[in-house]
C-alpha positions in Angstrom: 3.6 18.6 -12.0 5.9 21.3 -11.4 5.4 23.9 -9.0 6.4 27.3 -8.9 6.5 30.3 -6.7 3.6 33.1 -7.0 2.6 36.2 -5.2 -0.9 36.9 -4.2 -2.7 39.5 -2.3 -5.2 38.0 0.0 -7.6 39.0 2.5 -6.4 38.3 6.0 -9.8 36.6 6.8 -9.5 34.5 3.7 -6.0 33.4 4.9 -7.1 32.9 8.4 -9.9 30.6 7.1 -7.3 28.7 4.9 -5.0 28.4 7.7 -7.7 26.5 9.7 -8.8 24.2 6.9 -5.0 23.5 6.5 -4.5 22.7 10.0 -7.8 20.3 10.3 -6.4 18.6 7.3 -2.7 18.6 8.4 -1.1 20.3 5.6 0.6 23.4 4.5 -1.2 27.0 3.4 0.3 26.6 0.1 -0.7 23.1 -0.5 -4.3 24.0 0.8 -4.9 27.1 -1.7 -3.4 24.7 -4.2 -6.0 22.1 -3.5 -8.9 24.4 -3.2 -8.1 26.0 -6.9 -7.4 22.9 -8.3 -10.8 21.6 -7.1 -12.5 24.7 -8.4 -11.1 24.5 -11.8 -11.2 20.9 -12.1 -7.7 20.5 -12.3 -6.3 16.8 -10.7 -3.2 17.2 -8.3 -1.3 14.5 -6.7 -3.0 15.1 -3.7 -6.5 14.3 -5.3 -5.2 11.4 -6.8 -3.5 9.9 -3.5 -7.3 10.5 -1.6 -8.9 8.9 -4.5 -6.6 5.8 -4.5 -7.1 5.4 -0.8 -10.5 6.0 -0.8 -10.9 2.9 -3.1 -8.4 0.8 -0.8 -10.2 2.0 2.3 -13.5 0.7 0.4 -12.4 -2.4 -0.4 -10.4 -3.4 2.8 -13.2 -2.7 4.9 -15.5 -5.3 3.1 -13.2 -8.0 4.1 -13.9 -7.2 8.1 -10.7 -8.8 8.8 -9.1 -5.5 8.2 -8.9 -2.1 10.5 -8.1 1.2 9.0 -5.5 3.1 11.1 -5.4 7.0 10.9 -2.4 8.4 9.5 -0.6 11.9 10.0 0.2 12.1 6.2 -2.2 12.2 3.4 0.3 10.6 1.5 0.1 7.2 3.6 -2.6 4.7 4.7 -1.9 1.8 7.0 -4.5 -1.3 7.6 -3.9 -3.9 10.0 -4.7 -7.7 10.8 -4.0 -10.1 13.6 -2.2 -13.0 12.6 -2.9 -16.4 14.2 0.0 -17.2 16.2 0.2 -17.8 19.8 -0.6 -14.1 21.5 -2.1 -13.1 17.6 0.1 -10.4 17.1 -0.6 -7.4 14.8 0.4 -7.3 11.2 0.2 -3.8 9.9 0.1 -3.1 6.0 1.4 0.5 5.5 1.4 2.1 1.8 2.9 5.3 0.6 2.3 6.9 -2.6 4.9 9.2 -4.1 3.5 12.4 -5.2 5.5 13.5 -8.4 7.5 10.5 -9.1 7.2 9.5 -12.7 8.3 5.9 -12.3 7.4 4.7 -9.0 3.7 4.6 -7.7 4.4 4.3 -4.1 5.4 1.2 -1.8 4.2 -1.2 0.7 5.7 -1.9 3.8 4.7 -5.0 6.1 5.5 -5.5 9.8 4.4 -7.0 12.7 4.4 -5.5 16.3 6.6 -8.2 17.9 10.0 -8.6 19.4 9.8 -12.5 19.1 12.7 -13.8 17.6 11.3 -17.1 16.6 8.2 -15.2 14.6 10.4 -12.7 13.4 12.2 -15.6 11.6 9.2 -17.0 10.1 8.0 -14.0 8.7 11.3 -13.6 6.8 11.2 -17.2 5.9 7.7 -16.4 4.6 8.7 -12.9 2.7 11.5 -14.9 1.0 8.9 -17.4 -0.3 6.8 -14.6 -1.5 9.6 -13.0 -3.1 10.5 -16.5 -4.8 6.9 -16.6 -6.1 7.1 -13.4 -7.5 10.4 -13.4 -9.0 8.9 -16.8 -10.9 5.5 -15.6 -11.9 6.4 -12.0 -12.6 9.6 -12.3 -14.6 8.0 -11.1 -17.8 7.0 -7.6 -16.0 10.3 -7.8 -13.7 13.3 -9.7 -15.8 15.5 -8.4 -12.9 13.6 -9.4 -10.2 10.7 -8.1 -8.2 11.6 -4.9 -6.3 11.4 -5.5 -2.7 13.7 -5.5 0.8 13.3 -8.2 3.5 14.9 -7.3 6.9 14.6 -8.5 10.3 10.8 -9.6 10.0 10.2 -6.5 7.5 9.1 -6.5 3.9 8.9 -3.7 1.6 7.7 -3.9 -2.0 8.0 -1.1 -4.5 5.0 -0.4 -6.9 5.9 0.9 -10.4 3.2 2.7 -12.5 1.6 0.2 -14.7 2.1 0.4 -18.4 -1.4 0.6 -19.1 -3.5 3.8 -18.2 -5.4 3.3 -15.1 -7.9 5.2 -13.4 -7.2 6.0 -9.6 -10.2 3.6 -9.0 -8.3 0.8 -10.3 -4.9 1.6 -9.0 -6.7 1.5 -5.6 -7.9 -2.1 -6.6 -4.7 -3.2 -7.6 -3.0 -2.3 -4.4 -5.7 -3.6 -2.3 -5.6 -6.8 -4.2 -2.1 -7.3 -3.7 -2.7 -6.8 0.0 -5.3 -9.3 0.3 -3.7 -11.8 -1.5 -0.3 -11.3 0.5 -2.2 -11.5 3.6 -4.0 -14.8 2.4 -0.8 -16.3 1.6 0.8 -15.2 4.9 -2.1 -16.4 7.3 -2.1 -19.8 5.3 1.6 -20.3 5.9 1.2 -19.9 9.5 -1.2 -22.2 9.7 0.9 -25.2 7.9 1.4 -28.3 9.5 4.8 -29.6 9.8 4.0 -33.0 8.7 2.6 -31.8 5.3 5.0 -28.9 5.1 5.9 -29.4 1.3 2.2 -30.2 0.3 1.3 -26.9 2.1 4.2 -24.7 0.3 3.0 -26.0 -3.1 -0.7 -24.8 -2.2 0.2 -21.6 -1.3 2.1 -21.4 -4.8 -0.8 -22.5 -6.5 -3.0 -20.1 -4.9 -0.6 -17.2 -5.8 -0.6 -18.6 -9.4 -4.3 -18.4 -9.6 -4.7 -14.8 -8.3 -2.0 -13.4 -10.5 -4.0 -14.7 -13.0 -7.1 -13.1 -12.1 -5.4 -9.4 -11.4 -6.2 -6.8 -13.9 -3.0 -4.6 -13.1 0.2 -5.8 -12.2 2.2 -3.7 -9.7 
């Protein structure tokens, strides 16, 4: 949605009330006025779209009981965290950022662990590379040039493009939530692998990924 500059004459008391609300919601005066007018006129803004998507993600993730929602200072971001069964149980964080006005890219998912352990970081990179291979194999029809992701020093970043089919905000939230849950399930299964049955375990993770993809209504 395009934005333009307009001049308005407003009562000081109205502006003060808007500023207080904008401060409480960590946004600007202009954006707050835009949201108020859009809601009154039933016009959907990018902020409302993001709010609806995040609300659906929160609802679905909280139901799993293994994830905790984290507060974010930006209305364009949401983070959830979970514990990884590895020695001292490090925290894995899934951060979703949605883009306001990009016609092609819906947003990004960033995965990281709160650790400086070199061994753990290497294992995370190994899993991220495994996940990348699975996505490239089973999503080749959607991403013929490879799935858009980056792997670096125990961090994973995955770009989500807008689906080709028209989707509701609730469906987009469900798609992102399902992706995170499938990713997290595979990650935890990977860290539980037995060295003696390593190859069999990797094949099982691959099979579970394939089954999960077949159930997905939206591929991001």
